[in-house]
C-alpha positions in Angstrom: -17.0 4.2 -2.4 -16.5 0.6 -1.5 -14.6 -1.5 -4.0 -16.7 -4.5 -5.1 -14.0 -6.4 -7.0 -12.0 -8.5 -4.6 -8.3 -9.2 -4.7 -7.0 -12.7 -5.2 -3.9 -13.3 -3.0 -2.3 -16.6 -3.9 0.3 -18.2 -1.6 2.4 -20.6 -3.7 3.6 -23.9 -2.2 3.3 -27.6 -2.3 0.5 -29.4 -0.4 1.3 -32.0 2.2 2.8 -32.0 5.7 6.2 -33.1 4.4 6.5 -29.8 2.5 5.0 -27.5 5.1 8.2 -25.9 6.4 10.1 -25.9 3.1 11.5 -22.7 1.6 9.3 -23.2 -1.4 6.2 -23.0 0.9 6.7 -19.5 2.2 3.8 -18.3 0.1 1.5 -20.8 2.0 2.8 -19.4 5.3 1.9 -15.8 4.3 -1.6 -16.8 3.1 -2.3 -18.6 6.4 -1.2 -15.6 8.4 -3.4 -13.2 6.3 -6.4 -15.6 6.7 -5.9 -15.3 10.5 -5.7 -11.5 10.2 -9.0 -11.2 8.4 -10.7 -13.6 10.9 -11.2 -16.4 8.4 -10.1 -20.0 8.0 -8.8 -21.6 4.8 -11.0 -24.4 3.6 -11.5 -26.4 0.5 -13.1 -24.4 -2.3 -16.2 -25.9 -4.0 -15.1 -25.2 -7.6 -11.3 -25.0 -7.6 -8.5 -27.3 -6.4 -7.5 -24.8 -3.7 -8.1 -23.9 -0.1 -9.5 -20.4 0.2 -10.6 -17.9 2.8 -12.4 -14.6 2.3 -12.4 -11.4 4.4 -12.0 -7.7 4.4 -9.0 -5.6 5.4 -10.7 -3.7 8.2 -14.3 -2.5 8.3 -15.4 -1.5 4.8 -11.9 -2.2 3.5 -10.9 -4.1 0.3 -12.1 -7.7 0.1 -9.4 -10.4 -0.1 -9.8 -13.9 -1.4 -6.8 -15.8 0.0 -5.8 -19.1 -1.7 -3.4 -22.0 -1.4 -3.5 -24.2 -4.5 -3.9 -27.9 -3.7 -1.9 -29.0 -6.8 1.8 -29.2 -6.7 3.7 -26.0 -7.4 4.3 -26.6 -11.2 0.5 -26.9 -11.7 -0.6 -23.9 -9.6 -2.0 -22.0 -12.5 -5.1 -24.1 -13.1 -6.6 -23.5 -9.6 -5.6 -19.8 -9.8 -7.3 -19.3 -13.2 -10.4 -21.2 -11.9 -10.6 -18.9 -8.8 -10.1 -15.7 -10.9 -12.9 -16.8 -13.2 -15.2 -17.8 -10.3 -14.8 -14.5 -8.5 -14.5 -12.4 -11.7 -11.1 -11.0 -10.7 -8.9 -9.4 -13.4 -5.3 -10.3 -13.7 -4.0 -7.0 -12.3 -5.8 -7.7 -9.0 -4.1 -11.1 -8.5 -1.1 -11.2 -6.1 1.2 -14.2 -6.1 3.3 -14.6 -2.9 6.4 -16.8 -3.6 10.0 -17.7 -2.7 12.7 -16.0 -4.7 16.2 -17.4 -5.2 17.6 -14.2 -6.7 16.9 -12.1 -3.6 18.9 -12.5 -0.3 17.1 -14.1 2.6 15.3 -11.5 4.7 14.5 -9.2 1.8 11.1 -8.6 0.3 10.4 -7.2 -3.1 7.2 -6.5 -5.1 6.6 -6.0 -8.8 4.0 -6.4 -11.5 4.6 -8.6 -14.5 8.0 -9.5 -15.9 9.7 -12.9 -16.2 9.2 -15.9 -14.0 12.9 -16.4 -13.2 12.7 -20.2 -13.6 9.9 -20.4 -10.9 7.6 -23.2 -12.0 4.6 -21.8 -10.0 4.8 -18.5 -11.7 5.3 -20.1 -15.1 2.2 -22.2 -14.6 0.2 -19.1 -13.5 1.3 -17.0 -16.5 0.3 -19.9 -18.8 -3.1 -20.5 -17.2 -4.0 -16.8 -16.8 -2.9 -16.0 -20.4 -0.6 -13.2 -19.2 2.0 -12.0 -16.8 0.5 -8.8 -15.5 -0.3 -10.1 -12.0 1.5 -8.7 -9.0 4.3 -10.7 -7.3 5.4 -10.5 -3.7 8.9 -12.0 -3.8 10.2 -13.4 -0.5 14.0 -13.7 -0.7 15.4 -17.1 0.2 18.9 -16.6 -1.3 20.9 -18.9 -3.4 21.9 -22.5 -2.2 25.2 -22.8 -0.5 28.1 -24.4 -2.4 27.0 -26.7 -5.3 23.6 -27.6 -3.9 21.0 -28.0 -6.6 18.5 -25.1 -6.4 15.7 -27.7 -6.8 16.8 -29.5 -3.7 17.4 -26.2 -1.9 13.9 -24.9 -2.3 12.4 -28.2 -1.2 14.5 -28.2 2.0 13.4 -26.6 5.3 14.7 -23.2 6.5 17.9 -23.5 8.5 18.0 -23.1 12.2 19.5 -19.6 11.8 16.8 -18.6 9.2 14.0 -19.9 11.4 14.9 -17.4 14.1 13.7 -14.6 11.8 11.1 -16.5 9.7 8.1 -15.6 11.8 9.0 -11.9 11.7 9.6 -12.0 7.9 6.3 -13.8 7.2 4.6 -11.1 9.2 6.4 -8.4 7.3 5.4 -10.1 4.0 1.8 -10.1 5.1 2.1 -6.4 5.9 3.5 -5.8 2.4 0.5 -7.6 0.8 -1.9 -5.4 2.8 0.0 -2.3 1.7 0.0 -3.3 -1.9 -3.8 -3.8 -1.8 -4.6 -0.6 0.1 -1.9 1.8 -1.0 -0.8 0.5 -4.4 2.4 -0.8 -6.1 4.4 2.4 -6.2 3.9 3.3 -2.5 4.7 -0.2 -1.5 7.9 -0.4 -3.6 9.1 2.9 -2.1 8.4 1.7 1.4 9.9 -1.8 1.1 12.6 -1.6 -1.5 14.7 0.9 0.6 15.6 -1.9 3.0 
């Protein structure tokens, strides 16, 4: 039986070239890669302040709606709620891909619900969706060195050393999203949390 309800996969980030390579924009990077994998191109949605792409994970596979909100991070929830309403997607089929300060760089984690950990994009999503039961793919960026302000750290580009692994890690995060959609939360946690 083919599933008819799509999944909404939201890459969180800030719009604009000046933010494109920031740590805070890793969600955008994953969404762009997934769009390429399903043979689609992100373009402006007619009803929501977001770029979206639609495609299936393989022939007859689950349908994905991939999204990059065009608002700044702290206002991401509005476009996400608009897309969820437009496509009639329940909160438990929404996946937010975001940077995570509390996880070391190079590690990926996935969970459903819970707190936002001070992440303004997640806070905005929870408020606009009226709940926290969406899935989160957490891309570890680690804590800032020394006394650097976390707000400045997330809005800075990945370091030269980090960039050597970044493409591989974005690819792995896209794999994790696909596993989550196809195999479910528990399987994906067992697979990815062991590393």
